[in-house]
C-alpha positions in Angstrom: 32.9 35.5 -13.9 29.6 35.3 -13.9 29.4 33.5 -15.7 31.8 30.1 -14.3 29.6 30.6 -11.3 26.4 29.9 -13.0 27.9 27.4 -14.8 29.4 26.4 -11.2 25.1 26.2 -10.1 24.2 24.0 -13.0 26.3 21.7 -12.6 25.6 21.8 -8.5 21.6 22.0 -9.1 22.0 19.5 -11.9 24.4 16.8 -9.5 21.1 17.4 -7.0 18.7 16.6 -9.4 20.8 13.6 -10.1 20.8 12.1 -6.5 17.5 12.9 -5.6 16.0 10.9 -8.8 18.7 7.8 -7.8 17.4 8.4 -4.3 14.0 8.2 -5.0 14.0 4.7 -7.2 14.4 2.7 -4.6 12.8 3.6 -1.3 11.1 2.2 1.8 8.0 3.4 3.2 6.4 2.6 6.7 3.1 2.9 7.7 0.4 2.7 10.0 -3.3 0.9 10.0 -6.4 2.9 10.9 -9.2 1.1 11.6 -12.3 3.1 11.2 -15.0 -0.3 10.7 -17.7 0.3 14.1 -20.5 -2.9 13.8 -24.0 -1.1 13.3 -26.2 -0.7 16.4 -28.0 -3.6 15.3 -25.3 -5.3 15.6 -24.1 -4.7 18.7 -24.1 -8.4 19.7 -23.6 -9.7 17.0 -20.7 -11.9 17.9 -19.9 -12.5 14.4 -19.7 -8.4 13.8 -17.6 -7.8 16.6 -15.4 -10.6 16.0 -14.7 -8.6 12.7 -14.3 -5.4 14.5 -11.6 -6.6 17.3 -9.7 -8.4 14.3 -9.8 -4.5 12.6 -8.6 -3.0 15.9 -6.0 -5.7 17.0 -4.2 -4.7 13.3 -3.5 -1.0 14.7 -1.1 -2.5 17.1 1.0 -3.3 13.9 3.2 -1.4 11.4 3.5 -2.2 7.1 6.4 -1.8 4.7 6.6 -0.7 1.1 9.1 -1.5 -0.6 10.3 -0.8 -4.4 13.9 -2.1 -5.6 13.5 -0.6 -8.6 11.4 -2.8 -10.6 9.6 -4.0 -8.0 7.7 -3.5 -4.9 6.3 -5.5 -1.5 4.2 -4.6 0.9 4.1 -7.0 4.2 3.4 -6.6 7.7 6.5 -5.1 9.6 8.6 -8.0 11.6 9.2 -7.0 14.7 11.0 -9.0 17.9 8.1 -9.1 20.2 4.4 -8.5 19.0 1.5 -9.4 21.3 -0.6 -12.7 20.8 -3.7 -11.5 18.8 -1.3 -8.8 16.4 1.3 -11.9 15.5 -1.9 -14.0 15.1 -3.1 -11.8 12.8 -0.1 -10.4 11.1 0.9 -14.5 9.9 -2.2 -14.5 8.5 -2.0 -11.0 6.5 -0.9 -11.9 3.4 2.1 -10.6 1.1 2.0 -8.0 -2.0 4.2 -8.1 -5.0 4.0 -5.7 -8.4 6.1 -6.7 -10.5 6.4 -3.3 -13.1 8.1 -5.3 -16.0 4.1 -6.6 -17.0 2.4 -4.6 -14.3 1.2 -8.0 -12.7 0.2 -7.9 -8.8 0.2 -10.8 -7.2 -1.0 -11.5 -2.8 0.3 -14.5 -1.2 -1.7 -16.1 1.4 -0.8 -18.4 4.2 -2.7 -20.5 6.1 -2.2 -24.3 8.4 -1.4 -26.3 5.9 -2.2 -24.9 2.4 -0.4 -21.4 0.7 -2.3 -19.7 -2.0 -0.9 -17.2 -5.3 -2.7 -15.3 -5.9 -2.4 -13.0 -9.3 -4.9 -10.4 -9.5 -6.6 -8.0 -12.1 -7.0 -5.0 -10.7 -8.0 -1.6 -11.4 -6.4 1.6 -11.9 -8.8 3.7 -13.9 -7.6 6.3 -10.9 -9.5 9.3 -10.9 -7.4 12.4 -10.2 -9.3 15.5 -8.3 -8.1 19.6 -7.9 -8.4 18.6 -4.5 -5.2 19.2 -2.6 -3.5 18.7 0.9 -0.1 18.9 2.7 0.8 15.2 4.0 4.2 14.4 6.0 6.1 17.3 4.7 4.3 16.9 1.1 2.6 18.6 -1.3 -0.3 15.4 -2.0 -3.2 15.4 -5.0 -6.5 13.6 -3.9 -7.2 11.0 -6.5 -10.3 8.2 -6.5 -11.4 4.9 -7.9 -15.0 4.0 -8.4 -16.7 0.9 -8.3 -18.6 -0.5 -11.3 -22.1 1.4 -9.3 -20.2 4.4 -9.4 -19.7 5.2 -5.9 -16.3 5.6 -4.2 -14.3 2.2 -3.4 -10.9 4.0 -2.7 -9.5 7.8 -1.7 -5.5 8.0 -2.0 -3.5 11.1 -0.8 -0.3 10.6 -3.6 3.1 13.1 -3.8 4.2 14.4 -7.4 7.0 14.9 -4.5 8.6 11.2 -4.8 8.3 10.2 -8.5 7.6 6.5 -7.3 3.9 4.7 -8.5 3.6 2.7 -5.5 1.2 2.5 -2.2 0.0 0.1 0.4 -1.3 -3.3 -0.7 -2.3 -3.4 -4.4 -2.9 0.6 -4.5 -0.9 1.4 -7.4 -0.3 3.5 -11.0 -0.8 7.7 -9.4 2.2 9.6 -10.5 3.3 9.7 -6.8 3.8 7.4 -4.0 0.4 7.2 -2.0 0.7 8.6 1.2 -2.8 8.2 3.1 -5.6 5.9 1.0 -8.3 4.8 2.6 -10.9 1.8 1.4 -14.9 2.6 2.0 -17.9 0.6 1.9 -21.4 0.7 -0.7 -22.6 3.4 2.0 -20.0 5.2 1.6 -18.5 4.9 5.3 -14.1 4.5 5.1 -13.4 0.7 7.2 -9.9 1.4 6.7 -6.4 2.8 5.9 -3.0 3.0 5.5 -1.2 6.7 6.3 2.9 7.0 6.2 4.9 7.2 8.9 8.4 7.2 7.9 10.2 7.3 4.1 14.2 5.6 3.7 15.2 6.3 0.2 18.2 3.8 1.5 19.2 1.7 -1.5 16.5 -1.8 -0.8 17.1 -5.4 -1.6 15.8 -7.0 -4.5 12.7 -8.6 -4.2 11.9 -12.3 -4.9 8.6 -13.2 -6.0 8.2 -16.9 -4.8 8.4 -18.4 -7.7 4.8 -20.3 -7.1 2.2 -21.4 -9.7 -0.3 -18.6 -9.7 -4.3 -19.1 -9.8 -7.2 -16.5 -9.7 -9.1 -14.1 -6.9 -11.9 -16.2 -7.7 -10.0 -19.6 -7.8 -8.8 -18.1 -4.4 -12.1 -17.6 -3.1 -13.2 -21.0 -4.2 -10.3 -23.0 -2.7 -11.4 -20.8 0.8 -14.3 -21.9 0.8 -14.1 -25.3 0.7 -11.9 -25.4 3.6 
């Protein structure tokens, strides 16, 4: 009897483990955006600095989706039926980010009035995983950082190995678990923007189609937008 009980318990545990793996092979995550950017005291009367500040703050009205179909990921603004004029205009301007894990290609699609740019990017994934841990959205998370060439922290990410998909907001990926919280930092070490998870959905997702466009480099994109 004991042997049969243990056998059934093992099979049930294996079934739950398999189900968890299948569910977590496809996932949709919703994130909230937070702006930490504040103009310098000297920039309080600087129109450009104030405009940047307003743009960053208006993005907080938006929510963002990260979708993983098992092979590719897509990060985009969540489509909503009703949205304010300012945030609606901003939503149309923000790029979509695609990652193709078959060859680790990363793309961003920038749709502007009269022009569309499809940019293939070189992404640094030399994450440094620290010993710091925290619980976020009910999951045990570990902290990882990315440094710039001068050794300054430019990205801080909290990821959970309990959801074994190596994806995150924007073009961030490559950690051994889903990124639940991420912040970007400036040269002064100040956080200026971040994303935090507000919902996780393990249902089956539609296959992500990466646009069939000729990509340009990020440097070419910068040069083209300068001339626009």
